[in-house]
N, C-alpha and C positions, 0 to 999 in steps of 0.2 A: 497797886497802880503802880502803873509807870509816872514818872514824872513828864508833868508836859511844860514842853521849851518856848516861850512865845517872844517877841518878837515888837516892835513896832514901829513901822517906817513912815517914814512924814513925809509927801511932798511939797517941798516950799519951792520949788522952782517954778512950779506951775500956780498961777493965779486963779483964786478962788476955789480950792482943795474943799474937798470933801470933811477933811480932818483923817486922821490917822485911821491904819486899817493893821487888824491883829489875824497873822496867820499862826495853826496849829501845825506842830512837829510832833510826830509818835506814831506807833501802831495800834489802829483801833477796827472795830469788827471783826472780820471772820479772820480775817490775816491775825490779831490777836488771839482767838480762840485758835488758828493753828496752832501757834505757837508755842501754846500752854502746854495743848496735846501733845504734842510731838517732845516738849520738854518731860512731862509724866511719862511717856512711852521709852523714852531713854532713861529715868530712874526706875520704871520696873524691869528693864534688861540691864540695867547694873544690876541690882537686885538677885535677880534670877541667877546671870553670870556669877555673881561670887558665891551664891547658897549652890550653884553646879559644881565651883570648883571647890567648896569646903569639903560637896557631898564627894567626892575624887579624891580627895587626899584621904578622908578620912576611909573610903573604901580600899584603894590601894596601898592604902598603910605607910606614908610616905612620913621618914624619920628623918631627923642631920643624918643617919647612920647608912641609910639605903631606901628604898622601898621594897616590902612585903617581906618575904623570905628571902634578896636580895640586901645583902650587905654590904659597903665598901669597906674594906681593912687595907691596911699600908701593905700589906700583900697581893694586892688584887681582891676581887670580887667573892664572896659566901656567899652560896646557893644554898637554901633550909629545904628538906620536901621534894617534892617530886615536882620537872620540870620539862615540859614538851620544848621541842626545839622545832622549829617549821621552816625551817633556811639551813646551811651549812653552819656548822658552830669553828672555828678557828681558835687554839689555843695553844699555849705554851705544856704549860701542866694542868692536870687534871686529878684531883684527888677525894677522898672523902675524908670526912671528919675522923679524927683518930678512935680506934674501937669499932668502926662501923664499916660498914662493907657499902662497897662501890659496884650499882648497880645501872647495864643499859640494856633499855627495851625499846623495840621496834615492832608493829605490824607484819613488814616483810621483813630486810633483815638491816646489819649493823654492817658500814665500812670502815675500815681506817685507812688513811692515805700518808704515805712519809712520801714527799715532797722534795726536791728540789731547788736550786735558787732560778733557772727555768719554769719550775712548776710541770716536772713532765713528773710521774707516778715513778718511784722507783720501788718501793714496799706496797703489795693491797693486802687488807687482811680483810674477807667477806665472811659474816655469819649469815645463813640462809636458814628457811625452814627446814631446808634438803638434804644441807652440808654444808663446812666450813672450808671454805678455801686458803689457800696463804701463797698469794705470788712474791717472789723476790730470789735471789740468787743464790742464796742459802737458808737455810732453816736450819737453826741449834736449840737444844733445851739442854737447860743447867740447870745444878744445883744449886744450893744459897752459897755453896764456898767456892762455886765456880767451875766444879768439875762436869767434862761434858757424860751427857748422857744419850743426846740422839742427837746427828746431824745428817741431812741431806742436800745435794745440788745435784749439778748436772753429772759428776763425774763416778760418786759414790754414795752412800749410805751407811753412816756410821753407826753403832750402837756402842758405848761409853759404858753398860751399867753391867756391872759384875753378874747378872743373869740373866738371860731374856725366858720371859714364861708364856707359851701359848696356851691360852685355854677351851683353843677352839675343837669342838666332837670331831670332825675332820680333819682337824690338825693344820699344819702348814706348808703349801706351794710354793717352792721355789722354781721357776721356768728358767733359771741357768743357773752358775752354780752359786755352792758357800762356802767360804772361810769360817773355819773356826776352830779353837781348838780345843773343845769339849760339846761334846751332842750327847745327852742324860735326861732322861724321863724321871719325875718326880718320883718322890718312895712309894713303894709299893704301888704301882703303874708301870703302863708297859711303851717301852720304848721301839716304834717300828721304822724302818727307814723302807719307804718304799718308791718304785718306779711304775707305772700301771703301763704306759706304752713306748716307753722308753730304756736307758740302761742306766743302770747305776753304779758311778766310778767312787771309791773312797782313794784318795793319793795324800800322801804326806813323806817329807825327804827324810824323813829318822824315824818314820813308821807308824802303824795303824794298830790300834788296841782296842780289841772289843772283849770289856767284861761283862759278865751278869754274876754279881756279887750271891745274891738270894734266889737267882731261879734258873729257869732254861735260855739256849740263844737257838734260834733258828734263821735258816737259809732257804730259802724257797725260789725256784725259779720254772719256767717251764720244757725248758733248753737244756740246757749246760750253765753248770757253775762248775767255774776253772781257778782253781789256785796255783799262783805262777810266782814263781820267785826266779830273777834272773841273776841272781850272784850268789846265793843263800841256800836255804838248806828249807822246807817246810815240814816242821815237828810239831805230830800229834803226842802231845804229854796227856794220858787219862788211866785211869783203874779199867777202865773198860771199852772198849772202842766196836764200833758194832756197825756192820751192811749186811743188813737182812737181805736186799734185795739183788745182791751178785746174783748171776748166771750159773747154770751151772753146766758141769760137764757133764758127758755121754757115757764114761764110764763109769761101766759095776762090776766091781771084784766079785769073786766068786766068793760064797757060803753067805752069810749074816748080813742085813746092809748095815753099814756102818753110820753115826753120825759125827762123825769127824771128820774137818774136812782140811784141806790146804787149800792156801791162797795161792794161785798162778798168777803172774803176769805177762802178757804178751809184748812181743815187738812192737807193738803201736800203745803202749803204755796202759790197756785194756785189765780189770783185772775179773777172773772169773774162780768159782770154787771145784773143785773136785777133791773126790773121796780120798781120804788117805787110805794107803795100802805098807806095803814092806817098802815100796822105796816109794821115789815119786811119779805121780801120776802125772802130771802137769802135761808131760810130752805128747800122751796119747791124745789129749782133747786138746789138738790144736785147731782143731774145726769152730772152734767158740773165737777164733782170733781173726777170722775170716771176714 
């Protein structure tokens, strides 16, 4: 019960007063009941709020070091387990725990942007469901020791490895020229240089060497095969040299047909075969040179 204050007011100035009157000061009736109701409701809200706060702290695993799998350390934030970021993440360095891998997963793509002071994109790496795209002035791949393995920019593409292997069944297509000191196939595999619709040119300032140590070498063309030496000579060094499709002359000596021929050369450089006789028969078969 709230204390009730009472005071007595004496009317002494007026004659014939009825005596002292008593006035009650306080909260009574429905006002008192409403006040008690609001106080009780406030206490209930405080208890519910305290219980919800304790429940949130328990569920979110709040501790002095951090919240849940997120820990606050001297070097920054340490996050354990899987994490999902719904907005862009800005960080100076992201690394995994020692001995564990670092995975980036996304339903669509993962984009890494390198910005300058004006927030302009300088380098961009996009890994999508169909392709991996990299945008920048230059792209380089190096070994742990710093040796260049691959480099690409607007001017050239450099392969710094000691050996470049092409494993495709159809080989490699070069729409333009290629510069390399050595082209060879894998052991026990064939090496084929082919130009289906254009010409194939091999040039070198000090010489071009074609060597097949354990097999044959073939050069095939549809029209002409030209061997040209501007200042030197063309040397065919072999135990056997066969020219099976040379044209034959029309001269036939008297007597038994011989199987020995002589090679004749026309003024235009064309070769043909002529049956050997007691003397040279090349002059008789000049019709082949026409």
